[in-house]
C-alpha positions in Angstrom: 0.0 0.0 0.0 1.6 3.3 -1.1 1.7 6.4 1.0 -1.0 8.9 0.2 1.1 12.1 0.8 4.4 12.2 -1.1 7.1 14.7 -1.9 9.6 14.0 -4.7 8.2 10.5 -4.9 8.7 9.6 -1.3 6.3 9.5 1.7 6.4 12.8 3.6 5.7 11.1 7.0 8.8 9.0 6.8 10.9 12.0 5.7 9.7 14.1 8.7 9.9 11.6 11.6 13.7 11.6 11.6 13.7 15.2 12.9 11.6 14.8 16.1 13.1 11.4 16.8 16.7 12.8 16.6 15.9 16.0 18.4 14.0 14.5 21.3 16.4 11.6 21.8 19.4 13.9 21.7 17.7 16.2 24.3 17.4 13.2 26.6 21.1 12.3 26.0 21.9 16.0 26.9 19.9 15.7 30.1 21.9 12.6 31.0 25.2 14.4 30.2 23.9 17.2 32.5 23.2 14.7 35.3 26.7 13.3 35.0 28.6 16.6 34.5 26.5 19.2 36.3 27.0 21.5 33.4 23.7 23.3 32.9 24.5 24.4 29.3 23.4 20.8 28.3 19.9 21.3 29.7 19.5 24.7 28.0 20.3 23.0 24.7 17.9 20.2 25.5 15.2 22.7 26.2 15.4 24.2 22.7 15.8 20.8 21.1 12.6 19.6 22.8 10.7 22.6 21.5 11.9 22.0 18.0 11.2 18.2 18.3 7.7 18.9 19.4 7.0 21.1 16.4 8.6 18.5 14.1 6.5 15.7 15.8 3.3 17.6 15.2 4.1 18.0 11.5 5.1 14.3 11.2 1.9 13.3 13.0 -0.3 15.2 10.6 1.1 13.4 7.6 1.1 10.0 9.5 -2.6 10.5 10.2 -3.3 11.1 6.5 -1.5 7.9 5.6 -3.3 6.0 8.4 -6.8 6.9 7.4 -6.1 5.4 3.9 -5.3 2.0 5.5 -8.3 -0.4 4.9 -10.5 -0.9 8.0 -10.4 -4.3 9.7 -6.7 -5.0 8.9 -3.8 -5.7 11.2 -2.0 -2.7 9.6 -4.8 -0.4 10.7 -4.7 -1.7 14.3 -0.9 -1.5 14.4 -1.1 2.0 12.9 -3.5 3.1 15.6 -1.2 1.9 18.4 1.7 3.6 16.6 -0.1 6.9 16.3 -1.6 6.9 19.8 1.7 5.9 21.3 3.4 8.8 19.5 0.8 11.2 20.8 1.8 10.0 24.3 5.4 10.5 23.4 4.7 14.1 22.3 2.6 14.6 25.5 5.6 13.5 27.6 7.9 15.9 25.9 5.4 18.8 26.0 5.2 18.1 29.8 9.0 18.1 30.0 9.2 21.4 28.0 6.5 23.1 30.1 8.2 22.0 33.4 11.5 23.5 32.2 10.1 26.9 31.1 10.8 28.6 34.4 14.4 27.6 34.5 15.6 25.8 31.4 19.2 25.5 32.8 18.0 23.7 36.0 15.0 21.6 35.1 13.1 19.8 37.8 13.5 16.1 38.1 10.0 15.6 36.7 11.0 17.2 33.4 13.9 14.8 33.0 11.8 11.8 33.9 9.1 12.9 31.4 11.7 13.0 28.7 13.1 9.6 29.6 9.6 8.1 29.7 8.9 9.7 26.2 12.1 8.0 24.8 11.1 4.6 26.1 7.7 4.8 24.6 9.2 6.2 21.4 11.3 3.0 21.1 8.1 0.9 21.2 6.3 3.1 18.7 9.3 3.1 16.4 9.2 -0.7 16.4 5.5 -0.5 15.5 6.3 1.9 12.7 8.9 -0.6 11.4 6.3 -3.3 11.6 4.0 -1.3 9.5 6.6 -0.6 6.8 8.9 -3.6 6.8 6.4 -6.4 7.7 3.1 -5.1 6.4 4.3 -3.0 3.5 2.5 0.2 4.5 3.9 3.1 2.6 5.8 0.9 0.2 5.3 1.3 -3.6 3.2 -1.4 -5.3 5.7 -3.4 -7.4 8.7 -2.3 -5.3 11.8 -4.3 -6.3 15.5 -4.2 -5.9 15.9 -2.9 -9.5 13.0 -0.4 -9.5 13.7 2.8 -11.4 14.2 6.1 -9.4 11.1 7.6 -7.9 12.0 10.8 -9.8 11.6 9.0 -13.2 7.8 9.0 -12.8 7.9 5.4 -13.9 6.0 2.8 -11.8 8.2 0.9 -9.3 7.9 -2.3 -11.3 8.6 -0.8 -14.7 11.2 -2.5 -16.9 11.5 -5.5 -14.7 11.3 -8.7 -16.8 10.0 -11.3 -14.4 11.9 -14.2 -16.0 15.3 -12.5 -15.8 14.8 -11.8 -12.1 13.3 -15.1 -11.1 10.0 -13.5 -10.0 6.8 -12.4 -11.5 6.5 -8.7 -12.4 5.1 -6.8 -9.4 6.7 -9.0 -6.7 9.0 -7.3 -4.2 11.7 -10.0 -4.0 13.7 -11.5 -6.8 13.6 -14.9 -5.0 13.2 -16.5 -1.6 17.0 -16.3 -1.3 18.7 -13.1 -0.2 19.5 -11.0 -3.3 20.8 -7.6 -4.2 20.2 -5.7 -7.4 18.8 -8.9 -9.0 21.9 -10.9 -8.2 21.8 -13.8 -5.7 24.7 -13.1 -3.3 24.4 -16.5 -1.7 25.2 -18.4 -4.9 28.7 -19.9 -5.0 
């Protein structure tokens, strides 16, 4: 099932999620560095990173929701997508709480602010796994006909274009060349 909202041929949601994940996780790392070093410049940086991560998370959530509503009802993908989305709302809530608790003194955040961030990161690990399950196991957001030799998404050709089924050991439209591990149409396990 292909993503419904794309930019330059790729799903917008998957392009955007790297920013909040990176910013929010790094903010927690900075909090840990602060706890070890006592240097409050780390928590000041974390405060601004959390703010930016929340904004990025809201943007990613909007595009994720647009993709989720296109998943057929009654499917495992729809249920996993719901858990993924609700879990990420909780992640954002934890970081919003952390950010609000820091507002009075970003350099010296209360313990609750740091705990909220740590809780958010733990939940984000679970929701990231659920997102991986959606894409890697259930094929959500993956082009129909995706293949190891598919043309560039910028070519405007369908993913399965120009793939002769016989030369790749699979019928046109299948995602794998064979049941054996392969790369670029060549079986790397063959002697």
